[in-house]
One Martini backbone bead per residue (centre of mass of N, CA, C, O) as a GRO file, in nm:
protein
  482
    1MET     BB    1  12.898  10.423  11.072
    2GLN     BB    2  12.584  10.370  11.108
    3THR     BB    3  12.420  10.195  11.389
    4LYS     BB    4  12.220   9.948  11.466
    5GLN     BB    5  12.055   9.813  11.737
    6GLY     BB    6  11.972   9.594  11.941
    7HIS     BB    7  11.758   9.457  12.219
    8SER     BB    8  12.001   9.490  12.437
    9PHE     BB    9  11.888   9.639  12.749
   10ASN     BB   10  12.013   9.669  13.086
   11MET     BB   11  11.936   9.954  13.131
   12VAL     BB   12  11.777  10.209  13.234
   13ASN     BB   13  11.567  10.368  13.034
   14ARG     BB   14  11.569  10.215  12.741
   15TYR     BB   15  11.550  10.252  12.384
   16ALA     BB   16  11.548  10.012  12.122
   17ARG     BB   17  11.481  10.197  11.905
   18ASP     BB   18  11.556  10.341  11.570
   19MET     BB   19  11.497  10.694  11.482
   20ARG     BB   20  11.761  10.778  11.299
   21GLY     BB   21  11.997  10.638  11.173
   22TYR     BB   22  12.156  10.843  10.938
   23GLY     BB   23  12.000  11.079  10.904
   24PRO     BB   24  12.054  11.361  10.694
   25ASN     BB   25  12.342  11.189  10.605
   26PRO     BB   26  12.378  10.965  10.401
   27PRO     BB   27  12.559  10.751  10.249
   28GLN     BB   28  12.771  10.684   9.993
   29PRO     BB   29  12.764  10.378   9.839
   30GLN     BB   30  12.929  10.324   9.579
   31TRP     BB   31  12.837  10.202   9.335
   32PRO     BB   32  12.895  10.041   9.073
   33ASN     BB   33  12.974  10.248   8.818
   34ASP     BB   34  12.812  10.487   8.937
   35ALA     BB   35  12.543  10.420   9.034
   36LYS     BB   36  12.210  10.554   9.100
   37ILE     BB   37  12.097  10.249   9.138
   38ALA     BB   38  11.958   9.970   9.322
   39VAL     BB   39  11.796   9.694   9.174
   40GLN     BB   40  11.612   9.447   9.366
   41PHE     BB   41  11.521   9.111   9.318
   42VAL     BB   42  11.263   8.913   9.474
   43LEU     BB   43  11.200   8.555   9.510
   44ASN     BB   44  10.955   8.385   9.658
   45TYR     BB   45  10.989   8.044   9.789
   46GLU     BB   46  10.686   7.870   9.931
   47GLU     BB   47  10.610   7.627   9.773
   48GLY     BB   48  10.570   7.368  10.019
   49GLY     BB   49  10.591   7.563  10.310
   50GLU     BB   50  10.316   7.583  10.391
   51ASN     BB   51  10.034   7.550  10.538
   52CYS     BB   52   9.978   7.196  10.612
   53VAL     BB   53   9.878   6.885  10.702
   54LEU     BB   54  10.111   6.744  10.536
   55HIS     BB   55  10.329   6.921  10.728
   56GLY     BB   56  10.201   6.914  11.035
   57ASP     BB   57   9.977   7.108  11.051
   58ALA     BB   58   9.673   7.235  11.184
   59GLY     BB   59   9.636   7.379  10.895
   60SER     BB   60   9.572   7.588  10.658
   61GLU     BB   61   9.626   7.829  10.448
   62ALA     BB   62   9.568   8.220  10.456
   63PHE     BB   63   9.814   8.352  10.290
   64LEU     BB   64   9.869   8.484   9.996
   65SER     BB   65   9.611   8.492   9.789
   66ASP     BB   66   9.321   8.474   9.562
   67ILE     BB   67   9.155   8.433   9.827
   68ALA     BB   68   8.904   8.582   9.958
   69GLY     BB   69   8.902   8.565  10.295
   70ALA     BB   70   9.086   8.363  10.400
   71ALA     BB   71   9.087   8.056  10.593
   72SER     BB   72   9.165   7.839  10.812
   73TRP     BB   73   9.161   7.475  10.816
   74PRO     BB   74   9.117   7.278  11.062
   75GLY     BB   75   9.241   6.960  10.986
   76GLN     BB   76   9.250   7.056  10.674
   77ARG     BB   77   9.235   7.050  10.343
   78HIS     BB   78   9.292   7.308  10.092
   79TRP     BB   79   9.254   7.271   9.772
   80ASN     BB   80   9.265   7.558   9.654
   81MET     BB   81   9.511   7.659   9.802
   82GLU     BB   82   9.709   7.444   9.704
   83SER     BB   83   9.673   7.508   9.393
   84ILE     BB   84   9.784   7.795   9.403
   85TYR     BB   85  10.065   7.718   9.498
   86GLU     BB   86  10.124   7.520   9.265
   87TYR     BB   87  10.130   7.730   9.043
   88GLY     BB   88  10.393   7.863   9.129
   89ALA     BB   89  10.570   7.608   9.068
   90ARG     BB   90  10.460   7.508   8.778
   91ALA     BB   91  10.438   7.819   8.634
   92GLY     BB   92  10.542   8.087   8.762
   93PHE     BB   93  10.842   8.030   8.785
   94TRP     BB   94  10.899   7.985   8.478
   95ARG     BB   95  10.813   8.262   8.385
   96LEU     BB   96  11.025   8.416   8.558
   97HIS     BB   97  11.273   8.279   8.451
   98ARG     BB   98  11.245   8.380   8.161
   99LEU     BB   99  11.244   8.680   8.221
  100PHE     BB  100  11.523   8.713   8.375
  101THR     BB  101  11.711   8.568   8.181
  102GLY     BB  102  11.630   8.741   7.933
  103ALA     BB  103  11.724   9.018   8.096
  104ASP     BB  104  11.983   8.972   8.267
  105ILE     BB  105  11.861   8.923   8.574
  106PRO     BB  106  11.941   8.877   8.887
  107VAL     BB  107  11.829   8.692   9.169
  108THR     BB  108  11.668   8.654   9.480
  109ILE     BB  109  11.607   8.385   9.683
  110TYR     BB  110  11.343   8.305   9.904
  111GLY     BB  111  11.396   7.999  10.064
  112VAL     BB  112  11.214   7.753  10.168
  113ALA     BB  113  11.336   7.466  10.265
  114THR     BB  114  11.087   7.273  10.221
  115ALA     BB  115  11.029   7.380   9.934
  116LEU     BB  116  11.299   7.308   9.804
  117ALA     BB  117  11.280   6.999   9.864
  118ARG     BB  118  11.006   6.991   9.661
  119SER     BB  119  11.201   7.151   9.417
  120PRO     BB  120  11.450   7.044   9.228
  121GLU     BB  121  11.419   7.189   8.948
  122GLN     BB  122  11.416   7.476   9.051
  123VAL     BB  123  11.690   7.471   9.189
  124ALA     BB  124  11.854   7.407   8.935
  125ALA     BB  125  11.769   7.671   8.787
  126MET     BB  126  11.882   7.871   8.990
  127LYS     BB  127  12.178   7.776   8.969
  128ALA     BB  128  12.214   7.808   8.658
  129ALA     BB  129  12.146   8.133   8.688
  130ASP     BB  130  12.296   8.248   8.944
  131TRP     BB  131  12.122   8.249   9.187
  132GLU     BB  132  12.031   8.346   9.488
  133ILE     BB  133  11.996   8.137   9.792
  134ALA     BB  134  11.809   8.221  10.039
  135SER     BB  135  11.667   8.226  10.351
  136HIS     BB  136  11.301   8.148  10.456
  137GLY     BB  137  11.323   7.920  10.629
  138LEU     BB  138  11.168   7.626  10.705
  139LYS     BB  139  10.879   7.762  10.730
  140TRP     BB  140  10.572   7.926  10.620
  141VAL     BB  141  10.535   8.067  10.927
  142GLU     BB  142  10.460   8.169  11.224
  143HIS     BB  143  10.679   8.327  11.497
  144LYS     BB  144  10.553   8.510  11.732
  145ASP     BB  145  10.487   8.239  11.939
  146MET     BB  146  10.771   8.142  11.951
  147PRO     BB  147  10.990   8.012  12.121
  148GLU     BB  148  11.314   8.079  12.128
  149GLU     BB  149  11.429   7.785  12.113
  150GLU     BB  150  11.253   7.696  11.878
  151GLU     BB  151  11.357   7.905  11.675
  152ARG     BB  152  11.650   7.829  11.685
  153ALA     BB  153  11.605   7.539  11.581
  154ALA     BB  154  11.472   7.626  11.310
  155ILE     BB  155  11.719   7.768  11.197
  156ALA     BB  156  11.912   7.531  11.201
  157GLU     BB  157  11.736   7.346  11.019
  158ALA     BB  158  11.729   7.533  10.775
  159ILE     BB  159  12.029   7.522  10.719
  160ARG     BB  160  12.063   7.222  10.689
  161LEU     BB  161  11.855   7.172  10.457
  162HIS     BB  162  11.960   7.376  10.257
  163THR     BB  163  12.243   7.252  10.227
  164GLU     BB  164  12.141   6.975  10.126
  165VAL     BB  165  11.978   7.084   9.871
  166VAL     BB  166  12.186   7.306   9.742
  167GLY     BB  167  12.513   7.266   9.863
  168GLU     BB  168  12.481   7.534  10.040
  169ARG     BB  169  12.482   7.776  10.250
  170PRO     BB  170  12.330   8.041  10.353
  171ARG     BB  171  12.391   8.410  10.344
  172GLY     BB  172  12.086   8.473  10.366
  173TRP     BB  173  11.800   8.633  10.552
  174TYR     BB  174  11.427   8.560  10.559
  175THR     BB  175  11.127   8.529  10.723
  176GLY     BB  176  10.880   8.760  10.775
  177ARG     BB  177  10.715   8.580  11.001
  178CYS     BB  178  10.819   8.720  11.270
  179SER     BB  179  10.983   8.786  11.557
  180GLU     BB  180  11.146   8.964  11.806
  181ASN     BB  181  11.400   8.743  11.785
  182THR     BB  182  11.504   8.683  11.499
  183VAL     BB  183  11.743   8.875  11.436
  184SER     BB  184  11.912   8.797  11.683
  185LEU     BB  185  11.933   8.491  11.623
  186VAL     BB  186  12.066   8.512  11.345
  187ALA     BB  187  12.311   8.676  11.435
  188GLN     BB  188  12.413   8.467  11.647
  189GLU     BB  189  12.484   8.242  11.449
  190GLY     BB  190  12.718   8.391  11.241
  191GLY     BB  191  12.669   8.302  10.903
  192PHE     BB  192  12.559   8.585  10.799
  193ASP     BB  193  12.582   8.849  10.569
  194TYR     BB  194  12.261   8.881  10.594
  195VAL     BB  195  11.960   9.063  10.688
  196SER     BB  196  11.585   9.129  10.602
  197ASP     BB  197  11.398   9.188  10.879
  198THR     BB  198  11.343   9.484  10.742
  199TYR     BB  199  11.182   9.838  10.667
  200ASP     BB  200  11.393  10.111  10.754
  201ASP     BB  201  11.539  10.147  10.461
  202ASP     BB  202  11.753  10.238  10.161
  203LEU     BB  203  11.989  10.105  10.327
  204PRO     BB  204  12.233   9.964  10.456
  205TYR     BB  205  12.325   9.821  10.785
  206TRP     BB  206  12.442   9.803  11.113
  207LEU     BB  207  12.418   9.544  11.365
  208GLU     BB  208  12.420   9.520  11.715
  209VAL     BB  209  12.489   9.202  11.891
  210GLY     BB  210  12.665   9.262  12.114
  211GLY     BB  211  12.969   9.146  11.979
  212HIS     BB  212  12.803   9.151  11.718
  213HIS     BB  213  12.794   9.208  11.360
  214GLN     BB  214  12.517   9.297  11.136
  215LEU     BB  215  12.394   9.289  10.827
  216ILE     BB  216  12.146   9.505  10.683
  217ILE     BB  217  11.884   9.440  10.431
  218PRO     BB  218  11.629   9.588  10.346
  219TYR     BB  219  11.295   9.557  10.279
  220THR     BB  220  10.957   9.500  10.126
  221LEU     BB  221  10.581   9.575  10.131
  222GLU     BB  222  10.518   9.773   9.865
  223ALA     BB  223  10.726   9.666   9.646
  224ASN     BB  224  10.483   9.427   9.631
  225ASP     BB  225  10.282   9.159   9.523
  226MET     BB  226  10.110   9.118   9.785
  227ARG     BB  227   9.898   9.349   9.697
  228PHE     BB  228   9.717   9.142   9.538
  229ALA     BB  229   9.631   9.002   9.846
  230THR     BB  230   9.578   9.294   9.963
  231ALA     BB  231   9.461   9.555  10.176
  232PRO     BB  232   9.571   9.766   9.999
  233GLY     BB  233   9.587   9.720   9.634
  234TYR     BB  234   9.633   9.545   9.349
  235ILE     BB  235   9.463   9.471   9.032
  236THR     BB  236   9.683   9.551   8.825
  237GLY     BB  237   9.971   9.559   8.647
  238GLU     BB  238   9.969   9.868   8.603
  239GLN     BB  239   9.977   9.948   8.903
  240PHE     BB  240  10.245   9.819   8.964
  241PHE     BB  241  10.412   9.972   8.762
  242THR     BB  242  10.354  10.259   8.865
  243TYR     BB  243  10.479  10.226   9.141
  244LEU     BB  244  10.763  10.140   9.052
  245LYS     BB  245  10.821  10.386   8.879
  246ASP     BB  246  10.793  10.604   9.097
  247ALA     BB  247  11.014  10.495   9.281
  248PHE     BB  248  11.242  10.502   9.076
  249ASP     BB  249  11.238  10.803   9.004
  250VAL     BB  250  11.305  10.913   9.283
  251LEU     BB  251  11.571  10.754   9.330
  252TYR     BB  252  11.722  10.839   9.074
  253GLU     BB  253  11.725  11.140   9.139
  254GLU     BB  254  11.889  11.109   9.397
  255GLY     BB  255  12.135  10.991   9.251
  256ILE     BB  256  12.199  11.237   9.076
  257ASP     BB  257  12.225  11.418   9.353
  258GLY     BB  258  12.425  11.206   9.535
  259ALA     BB  259  12.194  10.978   9.666
  260PRO     BB  260  12.203  10.674   9.654
  261LYS     BB  261  11.998  10.378   9.632
  262MET     BB  262  11.765  10.124   9.725
  263MET     BB  263  11.557   9.880   9.541
  264SER     BB  264  11.304   9.678   9.645
  265ILE     BB  265  11.151   9.367   9.506
  266GLY     BB  266  10.862   9.178   9.566
  267LEU     BB  267  10.805   8.823   9.495
  268HIS     BB  268  10.557   8.573   9.370
  269CYS     BB  269  10.483   8.300   9.193
  270ARG     BB  270  10.151   8.298   9.249
  271LEU     BB  271  10.126   8.598   9.158
  272ILE     BB  272  10.321   8.729   8.932
  273GLY     BB  273  10.293   8.457   8.755
  274ARG     BB  274  10.056   8.579   8.645
  275PRO     BB  275   9.993   8.721   8.350
  276GLY     BB  276   9.845   8.994   8.436
  277LYS     BB  277  10.076   9.069   8.640
  278LEU     BB  278  10.341   9.040   8.472
  279ALA     BB  279  10.308   9.282   8.283
  280GLY     BB  280  10.408   9.497   8.488
  281LEU     BB  281  10.694   9.384   8.530
  282LYS     BB  282  10.786   9.384   8.236
  283LYS     BB  283  10.753   9.689   8.198
  284PHE     BB  284  10.962   9.771   8.413
  285ILE     BB  285  11.209   9.640   8.296
  286ASN     BB  286  11.201   9.800   8.033
  287TYR     BB  287  11.224  10.076   8.162
  288ILE     BB  288  11.510  10.052   8.311
  289LYS     BB  289  11.671   9.989   8.044
  290GLY     BB  290  11.661  10.317   7.967
  291PHE     BB  291  11.895  10.346   8.186
  292GLU     BB  292  12.155  10.480   8.336
  293GLY     BB  293  12.291  10.353   8.625
  294VAL     BB  294  12.179  10.045   8.663
  295TRP     BB  295  12.170   9.820   8.931
  296THR     BB  296  12.121   9.443   8.924
  297PRO     BB  297  12.143   9.274   9.198
  298ARG     BB  298  12.212   9.083   9.438
  299ARG     BB  299  12.217   9.075   9.772
  300ILE     BB  300  12.504   8.962   9.804
  301ASP     BB  301  12.634   9.195   9.640
  302ILE     BB  302  12.562   9.414   9.838
  303ALA     BB  303  12.706   9.293  10.083
  304ASP     BB  304  12.991   9.290   9.963
  305HIS     BB  305  13.006   9.592   9.904
  306TRP     BB  306  12.956   9.701  10.190
  307LYS     BB  307  13.191   9.565  10.337
  308ALA     BB  308  13.414   9.698  10.155
  309ASN     BB  309  13.299  10.022  10.182
  310HIS     BB  310  13.128   9.977  10.485
  311PRO     BB  311  13.252   9.911  10.748
  312HIS     BB  312  13.246   9.829  11.060
  313VAL     BB  313  13.201  10.065  11.346
  314ARG     BB  314  13.277  10.089  11.667
  315MET     BB  315  13.114  10.266  11.938
  316ASP     BB  316  13.063  10.478  12.192
  317ARG     BB  317  12.753  10.467  12.359
  318PRO     BB  318  12.558  10.652  12.553
  319SER     BB  319  12.313  10.436  12.581
  320GLN     BB  320  12.550  10.211  12.703
  321MET     BB  321  12.640  10.345  12.943
  322THR     BB  322  12.740  10.404  13.230
  323LYS     BB  323  12.716  10.639  13.460
  324VAL     BB  324  13.015  10.687  13.497
  325GLN     BB  325  13.085  10.715  13.198
  326PHE     BB  326  12.887  10.938  13.123
  327VAL     BB  327  12.982  11.157  13.324
  328GLU     BB  328  13.279  11.161  13.242
  329ARG     BB  329  13.220  11.241  12.937
  330PHE     BB  330  12.961  11.475  12.995
  331GLY     BB  331  13.005  11.664  13.257
  332GLY     BB  332  13.151  11.918  13.076
  333ILE     BB  333  12.949  12.043  12.875
  334PHE     BB  334  12.846  12.175  13.129
  335GLU     BB  335  13.004  12.383  13.309
  336HIS     BB  336  13.074  12.237  13.598
  337SER     BB  337  12.786  12.038  13.543
  338GLN     BB  338  12.716  11.714  13.606
  339TRP     BB  339  12.408  11.712  13.668
  340VAL     BB  340  12.316  11.709  13.376
  341ALA     BB  341  12.422  11.425  13.307
  342GLU     BB  342  12.275  11.275  13.533
  343GLY     BB  343  11.991  11.341  13.428
  344ALA     BB  344  12.017  11.226  13.138
  345PHE     BB  345  12.065  10.928  13.216
  346GLU     BB  346  11.754  10.898  13.326
  347LEU     BB  347  11.650  10.897  13.067
  348GLU     BB  348  11.510  10.795  12.753
  349LEU     BB  349  11.743  10.643  12.608
  350GLY     BB  350  11.880  10.603  12.274
  351LEU     BB  351  11.999  10.581  11.956
  352ALA     BB  352  11.925  10.889  11.902
  353HIS     BB  353  12.153  10.971  12.143
  354ASP     BB  354  12.435  10.892  11.971
  355SER     BB  355  12.435  11.193  11.901
  356ALA     BB  356  12.482  11.519  11.915
  357VAL     BB  357  12.185  11.598  11.887
  358GLY     BB  358  12.057  11.394  12.082
  359LEU     BB  359  12.223  11.457  12.344
  360HIS     BB  360  12.160  11.756  12.352
  361ASN     BB  361  11.862  11.724  12.409
  362ALA     BB  362  11.890  11.581  12.682
  363LEU     BB  363  12.057  11.794  12.832
  364CYS     BB  364  11.858  12.032  12.786
  365ARG     BB  365  11.618  11.923  12.940
  366VAL     BB  366  11.753  11.941  13.214
  367PHE     BB  367  11.830  12.240  13.211
  368ARG     BB  368  11.539  12.368  13.147
  369THR     BB  369  11.398  12.216  13.417
  370ALA     BB  370  11.555  12.365  13.607
  371PRO     BB  371  11.610  12.558  13.840
  372LYS     BB  372  11.721  12.874  13.834
  373VAL     BB  373  11.961  12.834  14.036
  374GLU     BB  374  12.099  12.608  13.867
  375ARG     BB  375  12.137  12.771  13.607
  376LEU     BB  376  12.304  12.992  13.738
  377GLY     BB  377  12.539  12.801  13.808
  378VAL     BB  378  12.622  12.758  13.513
  379LEU     BB  379  12.684  13.049  13.446
  380THR     BB  380  12.899  13.099  13.684
  381ALA     BB  381  13.098  12.869  13.570
  382HIS     BB  382  13.170  13.061  13.368
  383PRO     BB  383  13.400  13.237  13.215
  384ASP     BB  384  13.552  13.496  13.134
  385LEU     BB  385  13.628  13.681  12.873
  386ALA     BB  386  13.949  13.726  12.876
  387GLY     BB  387  14.036  13.671  13.162
  388LYS     BB  388  14.210  13.572  13.436
  389LEU     BB  389  14.198  13.267  13.380
  390ALA     BB  390  14.317  13.280  13.101
  391ALA     BB  391  14.585  13.418  13.182
  392ALA     BB  392  14.645  13.166  13.394
  393GLY     BB  393  14.553  12.886  13.265
  394ARG     BB  394  14.238  12.794  13.410
  395LEU     BB  395  14.092  12.663  13.196
  396THR     BB  396  13.931  12.467  13.028
  397GLU     BB  397  13.990  12.302  12.746
  398GLU     BB  398  13.735  12.403  12.601
  399SER     BB  399  13.760  12.707  12.661
  400THR     BB  400  14.034  12.755  12.544
  401SER     BB  401  13.964  12.671  12.253
  402GLU     BB  402  13.726  12.866  12.207
  403GLN     BB  403  13.875  13.135  12.256
  404ALA     BB  404  14.095  13.085  12.040
  405SER     BB  405  13.905  13.069  11.783
  406ALA     BB  406  13.857  13.405  11.831
  407GLY     BB  407  14.132  13.540  11.945
  408LEU     BB  408  14.138  13.571  12.281
  409ASP     BB  409  14.463  13.496  12.307
  410LEU     BB  410  14.526  13.775  12.106
  411LEU     BB  411  14.544  14.049  12.266
  412THR     BB  412  14.548  14.357  12.311
  413ASP     BB  413  14.566  14.582  12.551
  414THR     BB  414  14.307  14.729  12.469
  415GLU     BB  415  14.125  14.481  12.441
  416ARG     BB  416  14.160  14.380  12.733
  417GLU     BB  417  14.044  14.631  12.870
  418THR     BB  418  13.764  14.609  12.740
  419PHE     BB  419  13.685  14.331  12.850
  420THR     BB  420  13.718  14.396  13.146
  421ARG     BB  421  13.508  14.620  13.161
  422LEU     BB  422  13.264  14.455  13.053
  423ASN     BB  423  13.266  14.231  13.260
  424GLU     BB  424  13.219  14.408  13.510
  425GLU     BB  425  12.952  14.539  13.417
  426TYR     BB  426  12.788  14.283  13.366
  427VAL     BB  427  12.806  14.149  13.648
  428ALA     BB  428  12.696  14.391  13.810
  429LYS     BB  429  12.412  14.379  13.666
  430HIS     BB  430  12.345  14.040  13.643
  431GLY     BB  431  12.537  13.808  13.808
  432PHE     BB  432  12.685  13.713  13.538
  433PRO     BB  433  12.845  13.610  13.281
  434PHE     BB  434  12.942  13.651  12.970
  435ILE     BB  435  12.774  13.457  12.712
  436ILE     BB  436  12.927  13.296  12.420
  437ALA     BB  437  12.942  13.142  12.108
  438VAL     BB  438  13.244  13.180  11.962
  439ARG     BB  439  13.210  12.994  11.697
  440ASP     BB  440  13.003  13.223  11.575
  441HIS     BB  441  13.266  13.413  11.590
  442ASN     BB  442  13.441  13.706  11.627
  443LYS     BB  443  13.592  13.955  11.785
  444ALA     BB  444  13.404  14.180  11.679
  445SER     BB  445  13.122  14.041  11.730
  446ILE     BB  446  13.159  14.006  12.033
  447LEU     BB  447  13.182  14.307  12.107
  448SER     BB  448  12.911  14.387  11.991
  449ALA     BB  449  12.737  14.199  12.170
  450PHE     BB  450  12.829  14.304  12.437
  451GLU     BB  451  12.733  14.603  12.403
  452ARG     BB  452  12.436  14.523  12.355
  453ARG     BB  453  12.364  14.320  12.604
  454ILE     BB  454  12.427  14.504  12.855
  455GLY     BB  455  12.135  14.659  12.819
  456HIS     BB  456  11.977  14.447  12.925
  457ASP     BB  457  11.775  14.286  13.096
  458THR     BB  458  11.811  14.021  13.305
  459ASP     BB  459  11.596  13.826  13.196
  460THR     BB  460  11.686  13.840  12.902
  461GLU     BB  461  11.986  13.760  12.957
  462PHE     BB  462  11.935  13.487  13.084
  463ALA     BB  463  11.807  13.356  12.838
  464GLU     BB  464  12.047  13.404  12.648
  465ALA     BB  465  12.263  13.255  12.810
  466CYS     BB  466  12.124  12.977  12.797
  467LYS     BB  467  12.142  12.953  12.489
  468GLN     BB  468  12.452  12.967  12.478
  469VAL     BB  469  12.508  12.717  12.644
  470GLU     BB  470  12.372  12.524  12.443
  471ARG     BB  471  12.556  12.594  12.207
  472ILE     BB  472  12.820  12.506  12.333
  473ALA     BB  473  12.735  12.212  12.376
  474HIS     BB  474  12.703  12.145  12.080
  475PHE     BB  475  12.999  12.177  11.998
  476ARG     BB  476  13.119  11.974  12.200
  477LEU     BB  477  12.969  11.725  12.084
  478GLN     BB  478  13.078  11.742  11.791
  479ASP     BB  479  13.376  11.658  11.881
  480ILE     BB  480  13.267  11.341  11.994
  481LEU     BB  481  13.025  11.308  11.789
  482PRO     BB  482  12.823  11.240  11.508
   0.00000   0.00000   0.00000
């Protein structure tokens, strides 16, 4: 399985972000009962955990409400803001509870620990409905400026309070207003089946943080009712329904085509719990009920499924190797020219270079920008096709395998004489061996290309030979990397 890496890069010139992910071929998730899509509803329970001077905060909340242009009131209670949040707990939650239990769809609660502690009846209803109660942190506040140790302590206290209030520790985590350290700190805690503080994929994936691996189930900020309170956003429930429907239709079609995905939907009691907004959600639930092969799990169900069907596999990653390891492993990709690997090691390598395509690009950058004399050295390091070194068994293991794949180890006497003659003529004219990626050819097409290319001028043939060297490197990398 493809694995996204954490932010710990101790080697020079390494890029911590993962711009590749699963690449062009994401895994088949194998959802239960051959489902074509997993539609997962999250209900954020933040009411009572938001910024408020009653909670010891410096000012009132200013985020995600129906107050246009809201700003925090330092040192003061904001009565209107507080009452909007209270609506979510007092009325919105119960409207959503009736909707989802009536539709027989379980949800995942992102529960702020202090909010849960102030809402015992709602917690009891969540548990009675067998909803998952994941952690949404200790308080629903910004973490971006929090010192690392302070945030670590807040995570620990969130787990402690959540366990005390709910009766069991959370298995999932989502901070939302997180810092650059959040995901790593939560993963290091070691007790979470998944973390959702990313928005970077339509499928779960594994994150490596040091020696620990953490399952990530990405979340959403666009299929999310928060856009009723932000710009650009939704004005009517119908707009929300239309967006959810369009997203569902695209993902469902991909599932029919053999590439099922996950669709996350983010909800808030004080937002979607209002009647006019709820109408769009209700319409969407009725819409998906009309399709076969729709799985509506909790996030913990997705985590359990992923761990069982797509367990983590740790691999040796080029972007994390020492220079000695890197050159030892990839120094032979360009024939007898480890300087190419040495140069690639010094580039800004990242997780995108841990694949055959990615590392090939890095190696080729070094080769392409080298002086012509050095590139000529790579060409002359390649053996003649079916030449004396091959007959003497003195080719590299890679070259031996490549030539054998095209049947060049099983030549008739006549064929061997032809190759010998062409090799001699080619080297005499151009000053380097004839090079071709034999895995693209058979014996007949190799001979045809040989006879055609020998007539080229040397500059043209030098450029072609360099392209063939890169092609050979591509095949060699495919043998050892994803």
